[in-house]
C-alpha positions, 0 to 999 in steps of 0.5 A: 366200897365208895368213901364219902368226904365229910365237910366240916361246918367250920370250913363251910362257914369260912368259905361263906364269909370269904364269898360275902367279903368278895361280893361286898368288895365287888359291890363297893368297887362298882357302886361305892365310887371310892367312898366308904360303903358304910358311911351315911349318905344323902341323895340329890337329883340333877338333870342334864341335856347330855351326860356324855358317857356318865354311868352309874357308880361314877364319882362325885367330886367337890373341890377336887375331893371325891365325896360320893358317887352316881347312883343312877342315870336314866332318861326322863325327857322333861324338856329340851334341857332336862333329858337325863336324870342323874341321882347322886349320893354324897357323904353326910359330912359334906352335905352342909356345903350343898346349899340352895345356891350350889350347882353341879357340872360334868367333868372329865378325868384327864383329857378324854377319860371317864366322866364325873359329877362335880359339885360347886359349893354355894355360899356358907350363909345359905341353908343346905338343901333337903334330901332328894332336892334338885340341884341346878346344873351348869354347862362347863362345855364338853370334850366333843365341843372342844375337839370341834372348836380345835378342828375349826381353829386348825382349819382356819390356821391352814387356810391362813397358811395357804393364803400366806403361801400364795401371797409369798409366791406372788411376791417372789414372782413380782406380782402386785404392789408387794411383789414390785416392792420386793423385787424391783431394784430401781425402786430400792435405789429410789428409796435409798436416794430418798432416805439420803436426801431426807437425811441431808434435809434433816441435817440442814434443818438442824443447822438452820435451827441452830442459826435461828436460835443463835440469831434469836439469842443475839436479838434478845441480847440487843433488846436487853442492851437497848432496855438497859440504855433506856432505863439508864437514860443513855443513848438517843432512845434513852433520852427520847424516852426519859428527857422531858424537854424533848417531849415538850419540844415535840408537843410544841412542834405538834401544836404549830403543825396543827395551827398551820394545818388549820390555816390551810384548811381555812384558806388563810395564807398563800398555801391555804389559798393554793390548796383551797382556791380552785380558781388558782388551781385552774390558772396554774393548770392552764399555765402548765398547758401553755408552757407545755405547748410552747415547749412542743412548738419550740422543739418542732420549729426551733428556727421560728424562735432562734435565728443564727447568723455568722456574718 
């Protein structure tokens, strides 16, 4: 005779409660995003051109703290920038920080890890948004863009290294100006001689400068001595500057010279006639011509003018 096993209601109730708890835990792990499933939440909407792998249940952070999770991600294709609609839920306690000038952006956990939505709080003096309002997004870049930029930078660095290698190879072979500079020993000797000459020239210039400074100092001392002699009325220059009698003599001499020049200009006296009388100048010129002719004739025919007889 087959026996039947009776299941007590208490055991069944315990199993049902355990299953409900496990289901709640699983639901919280997939949709709760680390926040309490029992805490009240509010929702907002944001749009992205590309979410780069963001999924429902991804965390929502604010200032590095997880405050909610992503409820849904779906295509809407409103325009070129609003391709994907993301609805996020955050705790009521941080909702006042989500003001009208707040923004959201996508972030990455680690370098190439999971995606999350980051809230950038707005100004405290602005009012908070309403439930299901749209929060503007800010493009923070993406890992793909960073990888692409890194690949381009590595490619450019490789090109630079290749060019440097080619340049060094040509220099080692003595090609081009840099190659000649690097391998030509004669040029090295010329540069060495040039540097030696420049060193000697600099030394000579320094010595000449010292002599010039010494000469200027001596001249300055001499001028100082002369100035002292003039101030003390000693020496010839001092007497010339300070002796009024010498000034009077110079003034009288200047007056007499002025009188003589006046007489010359007015043809008075012998010197005035000689300077101003053109007839006297002509006679004097003719006399000089005749004397010159006489001297020339004497040199040519001395016997005509001089006779010598021994007996």
